[in-house]
C-alpha positions, 0 to 999 in steps of 0.5 A: 802643899806643892810649894814645900814639895817643890822646894824640898826637890829643889833643896835636894838637887843643890845638896846632891849637885854640891856634894857630887861636884865636891863644892861643899865645905862638908856634906853633913854641914850642908845636909843639917843646913838643908834640913834646918832650911826646909823645916822652917818652910814648913813652919814659916805660917806658925810664928813671925820669927820663923821667916828670920830663921829661914833666911839665916839658914838659907845664908848657912845652906848656901855657904855651906853648899858653896855653888851659885844654884841657891839663887833661885831660893833667894828669888822664892824668898822675895816673891813670898814677901811680896805675896804677904805684904802686897807692897812693891816698895817693901818687896823691892827692899827685900829683894836688894837685901837678899840680893846683897846676902846672896852676892856676899856668900857668892863672892866669898867662894868666887874669884872677883874679876870683871866676869863675877862683877857683871854677873852680880849686876845680872843678879841684881837685875833678875831679883828686881825683874822677878819682883816686878814680873810677881807684881804685874802677875798679881795685879792682873789676878787682881783685876780679874778677881775684881771684874769677876766680883763686878760681873757677878754683882751685877748679874745677882744685884739690882742696880738701882737699889743694890739689893738682890735681884729676882732671879738671885733671890728665887735661887737663894729662897730655893736653897733655904727651902732645902735646910729645915730651919724655919723662916718667914717670907714677906712680899712687899709692895710700895702702894704709893709709887706711881702717885710719887712718880706722877707728882715727883717724876721717875727720879723722885721714884727711884729715890724712894726705891733706893731709901726703902732699900736701906730702910729695910736694911736697917730695920732688919740687920739680922735678915736672911734675904732682902731682895727688890723683885722688880718695879715697886715689889720687894721681898724680905726673908727673916728667921723665924725663932718664934713664928708668931712673935717674929711675924708680929715684930716684922709687921709692927716695924713695916707699918710703924718704922719703916713705911712712916719713915718714908711717908708711903703705904707699905702693903705685905703679904707673909708666908712661914716656912715649913708650915704654910709651904715646903718649897719655893713656889708654895712659900711665894704663893701663899705670900701672893695670895695674902698680898692680893687680899690686902690689895682687894681690901685696900681697893674696896675701901678706896672705892667705897671712900669714893663712892661716899665722896661722890654721893657727898658731892652730889648731895650737896649739888642738889642741896645747892640746886634746891635751894636756889630753885625755891629761894626764886619763888620764895623771895617773890611771896615775901617780897609781896607780904612785905609790901602788903603789910607795910602799905595795907595793900589788898593782895587779892589782885596778886592771889594767882601769882602767889598761888602759882610761885607757892605751887613751883615750891610744892612741885619741886619738893614733890620731884626732889622726894621722889628722885631721892626716895628708894625705888618703888617695890612694886616690881613685877614682869610686865609686857613692854608693849602694854606699857608703852601703849599706856603712856601713848594713851595718856600724852594723846591729849596733850599731843593733840593739843599742840597738833603733834603726831605720836607714831607707834607700831608694836612689835610682834614679839611679846617683850616682857621685862621685870620692873614697876610698870608705873615707873616705866610709864613715867619715863616714857611720859617725861620723854613725850612731854620733853619731846613736844616741848622741843618742837615749836612747830607741829611735829612727829614723835615715834616710838620703837621697841625691839630686842637685842640678845637678852636686852630690850630697848625702846627709842623715843625719837622727835623732829624738834630743835635738838641740843647742843653738845653743851647741853648734851653733857649736862642733860641728866644733871639735877636742876638743869633745863633748857625750859623756863618753866622746868625744874630740871629734875625730870631726866634726873629722875628718869635716869635714876628709874633706869638705873634702878631697874638695872637698865640705862637711858642714852640721847643722841642730838643734834641741833635742828634735826631732832633728838633720840632717847634710847632706853635699855632694859634687860629681858625677864628670864623664863625663871622671873616669868614663872614667878 
């Protein structure tokens, strides 16, 4: 509105000046030409031909006014031409053309002398200067707009993927919640990104994020918002035309198109507006809850698979060890029987050896059964000191035979634990026998017990040869033994018994300095004692 008003005021000034200075050919013609020119200015955007008529009426106005003050109007039309075309070459041509028209009319009413010739040249330069000044001004404005757009893009967009960033997403989501149109919010998590970063480096992970962004834009062309909220977290907002149907369609696209195309596992949680939340924070919280449940379920499945794999590995190792241990005595028995059959030998001289090997196999199978079967069901509250005293009594005969000494001073405070008494005695007897075997010379086995908060401890310490670091790392593995006649299942069974009763067994040892086994068990509660 300012542009036509300014032109109208200036045209009125030229008309007034032309008539008052008596330069006009005829006042009526000047007014008519000025009115026609103003009509073309007001309607220049309605028709292409209006621009041609505009210069025609300007020439008529200039010719009837017979005054040089029409020159600014030519410059204004030149500037308008550049603004429309944005072409410097075309604008220079138009400026020269307008200059020729202006100069031709000016020379028609002005005397042709040296001064007028110089004025004409000055007018040409002024026309060109206007074009270049407008060009420079518009270039600066264009660069400024581009810089502002780039700044706005950097502030609102993720630098890696080009999607909305966290801040812009929250702002846009807040605006969406103010409307009444339903939509669905998906919070996505690329679950395998850490593995990809580890295997391919961060460049491989970045390429995956870029491809994921492109895949989301391609799979959801009608999405209201697609954003990267940080790391491997993405957000997707789609219009909910049919809530249940739309959610299912989006899930199918994510599960069967986006994820498989990239070779990654996408997990997500969704929330429907306004059913599951009326504000931005409510929507995000609802989607995060579902995403957390999906992550938890996935984590539980992976833990279950890892546990199953670990069990299969242990079973495999156990079976391999058992087969190896049984094969040795059975090979001996089979060999003797084959030789006796082929040569009609009397096996009576080898009877004890054969029976010893058979007994070894029987001992292995019985210990294996004990190791693999569930823990005993005879669990009740027992006094710790009584069980320790019973184990000491059972081991005294063997200790005396090897001239070993067992030292045990019971605690003054009675300690109660809830477990199978026979199992605890079995663990203590196993540790005492191992202590005797570890002392080639007469030594001392010291048993102590104590209490720490809600736990009780039993320590069995010997003065034997101790163990190396390598032996300590394998001591609880099935079939590992440092004894010539051992099965390697004793400590494994002890470890299982302690775990079955909610306790633990630890060992500390140094070569030539003895070994300490520490048993830890939870103390019985007051309610368990009453029961």
